[in-house]
Structure formats: C-alpha cells, structure tokens
C-alpha positions in Angstrom: -159.2 -14.8 -105.7 -158.1 -17.7 -103.1 -154.8 -18.2 -101.7 -153.1 -21.5 -102.1 -151.3 -22.1 -98.7 -148.6 -24.3 -98.8 -147.3 -26.9 -95.9 -144.5 -25.9 -94.1 -141.2 -26.9 -95.3 -139.7 -30.2 -92.7 -136.3 -30.8 -91.6 -136.8 -34.2 -94.1 -138.1 -32.1 -97.0 -135.0 -29.9 -96.5 -132.3 -32.0 -96.7 -133.5 -33.2 -99.8 -133.4 -30.0 -101.1 -130.5 -29.1 -103.8 -128.4 -26.0 -103.3 -129.1 -23.4 -105.9 -127.3 -23.5 -109.0 -126.1 -19.6 -108.4 -124.1 -20.3 -105.1 -126.9 -19.1 -102.9 -127.4 -20.7 -99.3 -130.7 -22.0 -98.0 -131.8 -22.1 -94.1 -135.4 -23.1 -92.8 -137.2 -21.2 -90.6 -140.1 -22.3 -89.2 -141.0 -24.2 -92.3 -140.6 -21.7 -94.6 -137.2 -21.6 -96.9 -135.1 -18.4 -96.7 -132.4 -17.9 -99.4 -129.1 -16.0 -99.1 -126.9 -14.7 -101.5 -123.5 -16.2 -101.5 -120.5 -14.7 -99.3 -118.3 -12.4 -100.3 -114.3 -12.5 -100.5 -113.9 -10.4 -97.0 -116.9 -12.5 -95.3 -115.4 -15.7 -96.6 -111.6 -14.9 -95.5 -112.9 -14.2 -92.0 -114.8 -17.4 -91.7 -111.8 -19.4 -92.6 -109.9 -17.5 -89.9 -111.9 -18.1 -87.4 -112.3 -21.7 -88.2 -109.2 -22.3 -88.8 -107.8 -20.5 -85.2 -110.5 -22.9 -83.7 -109.5 -26.0 -85.4 -106.0 -25.6 -84.4 -107.1 -25.4 -81.0 -109.8 -28.1 -81.0 -108.5 -31.0 -83.5 -105.2 -31.4 -81.6 -106.8 -32.6 -78.4 -110.1 -34.1 -80.0 -112.2 -31.4 -78.1 -115.2 -31.7 -80.6 -116.4 -30.5 -84.6 -115.6 -27.3 -85.7 -117.8 -26.5 -88.7 -118.2 -24.1 -91.5 -119.8 -22.8 -94.5 -123.1 -22.9 -93.5 -123.7 -26.2 -91.7 -126.9 -26.8 -90.6 -128.3 -27.3 -87.1 -131.8 -28.2 -86.5 -133.0 -25.5 -83.7 -137.1 -26.2 -83.8 -139.4 -28.8 -84.8 -143.2 -28.3 -85.5 -142.7 -25.8 -87.8 -139.0 -26.8 -88.6 -136.1 -24.3 -88.4 -132.7 -25.5 -89.7 -129.9 -22.8 -89.4 -126.0 -22.5 -90.9 -123.8 -20.4 -88.5 -121.1 -19.4 -90.4 -118.6 -21.3 -88.1 -119.6 -23.3 -85.1 -118.1 -25.4 -82.3 -119.8 -28.7 -81.0 -117.7 -30.4 -77.9 -117.2 -34.1 -78.1 -118.8 -34.4 -74.9 -122.3 -33.1 -76.1 -121.6 -34.2 -79.8 -119.6 -37.5 -79.3 -119.7 -38.4 -83.1 -119.9 -36.4 -86.1 -123.9 -36.6 -87.5 -124.7 -37.8 -91.1 -126.8 -35.4 -91.5 -127.8 -32.0 -89.6 -126.8 -31.4 -86.1 -129.4 -32.1 -84.0 -128.4 -30.3 -81.2 -127.5 -26.3 -81.1 -123.5 -25.8 -80.9 -121.4 -24.8 -77.6 -120.3 -21.6 -79.7 -122.1 -20.2 -82.8 -120.0 -17.3 -84.9 -121.8 -15.4 -87.2 -120.0 -12.8 -89.4 -121.6 -9.6 -90.5 -121.5 -9.0 -94.5 -122.3 -5.4 -95.8 -125.7 -6.5 -97.6 -126.9 -8.1 -94.2 -129.8 -6.7 -92.5 -129.2 -6.1 -88.6 -132.7 -7.2 -87.8 -132.4 -10.6 -89.6 -128.9 -11.0 -87.8 -130.4 -10.0 -84.6 -133.1 -12.2 -84.6 -130.7 -15.1 -85.7 -128.3 -14.4 -82.7 -131.9 -14.6 -80.2 -132.8 -18.1 -81.4 -129.2 -19.1 -80.6 -129.3 -17.8 -77.6 -132.8 -19.2 -77.1 -132.1 -22.1 -78.1 -129.3 -22.4 -75.5 -126.0 -21.7 -77.4 -123.9 -20.7 -74.5 -121.5 -18.9 -76.5 -122.4 -16.8 -79.7 -119.7 -14.4 -81.2 -121.1 -11.8 -83.8 -118.0 -10.9 -85.7 -117.7 -7.4 -87.8 -115.0 -7.2 -90.2 -116.0 -3.5 -91.3 -115.6 -2.2 -87.8 -113.1 -5.5 -86.7 -114.9 -6.0 -83.5 -116.7 -8.9 -81.9 -119.9 -8.9 -80.2 -119.9 -11.4 -77.4 -123.2 -13.3 -76.0 -123.0 -15.2 -73.1 -126.3 -16.7 -72.9 -128.1 -13.6 -73.1 -128.8 -10.9 -75.2 -126.4 -8.5 -73.6 -123.3 -8.6 -75.6 -120.0 -7.7 -74.8 -118.4 -5.5 -77.4 -114.5 -6.0 -78.0 -112.3 -4.2 -80.4 -109.3 -5.4 -82.0 -107.2 -4.8 -79.4 -108.7 -7.2 -77.0 -108.2 -10.7 -76.4 -111.4 -13.3 -77.3 -111.6 -16.5 -75.3 -113.8 -19.6 -75.1 -114.5 -18.7 -71.7 -116.1 -21.8 -69.9 -117.0 -23.4 -73.2 -113.8 -23.5 -75.0 -111.1 -23.4 -71.7 -107.9 -22.3 -72.7 -108.8 -21.0 -76.3 -107.5 -17.4 -76.7 -106.8 -15.0 -80.0 -106.3 -11.8 -80.4 -109.7 -10.2 -81.8 -107.1 -8.6 -84.6 -106.3 -12.4 -85.7 -109.7 -12.9 -86.8 -109.2 -10.1 -89.6 -105.2 -11.1 -90.6 
C-alpha cells in the first residue's frame, strides 16, 4: 500500500479556503490545516471584554489596531503558518495601515484565552511560536482560574491573579486594567 503525500498548503491556498459550515475556525501550521471547534460562551465573552478594554485605550489615541475573532497573522513561510490569536494588538508604528489580507508581521500583543477543551500542549506550542517570532507581550488568560500568565519575550511567564493589575508594559505604555475586569 502506498501513501500519497499532499504538498503543504500555502498562505495563498489558505486565504482561498472557506470557513467550515459548522462554525469551526481554521489555522495553518507548517503547511497543514488545523480545525478548531467554535468557541463557547465564556471564551467569547472573555475575548470580547479584553478587546473592548484594549480598543477603548487604543482607538481614541489612534495607537494601532486591535483584532479579535482569530484574525490571521502569517508567522512563518516555507512551510507556511497562519495563526489567529483570540485578541491581538499591532501598533501603528509597526503596522501603519490596516492590511487587506492577513497581517504579515507578528502582533505587539497576542492574547490567548483558554477554553475547557483546549489541550495545554497545543496552547503552549502556540505561545512558544508567538515568543519565537518576536511577539513582545503575550497574555494567556484562564477564565476558569481567573488568572493571566504574562510572557515578555521568553517562555518564563508571570502569573497574575484577579486582584492584580495587568498592564501594557513598554509595548502599550499607559494601558492598565484589573485582571478581574477581563472576566466581568
């Protein structure tokens, strides 16, 4: 019995794909399409709260772009990788104009919100990619434990509980909120 190898999917191929009819989301990881189930209620509400808090800080001062809904960012070429952070921020200094297609540079802030069905190894691999490709600030938000793991350029995360303040560090100076606000 022989195995037929499929060529890796490229960013151009991936852009032409339709979203699945069942509401699942797709990511491209080193040339292979990965299907993720649709987010559940708590996940979506948490993502919305984070995007709202960031947008209320970013938009009035025209500091950049805040995205949600797994907006695609090309992290790697040959084979291609397109990831979709739950929420992300690109400064206008690094991304002066809104792209028509996927973002071609990593975000300044990438946020992943844990869902009950997420495999920790998969989420850790995604965080590792963000750090490796130069995302200076990554937040891993856990609605169940009401905590945030903050990664600043390395895989050494700092855990904040709901009584702590979360800030934009030197990536988004002046931004701050209570961790508990992410779960309101």
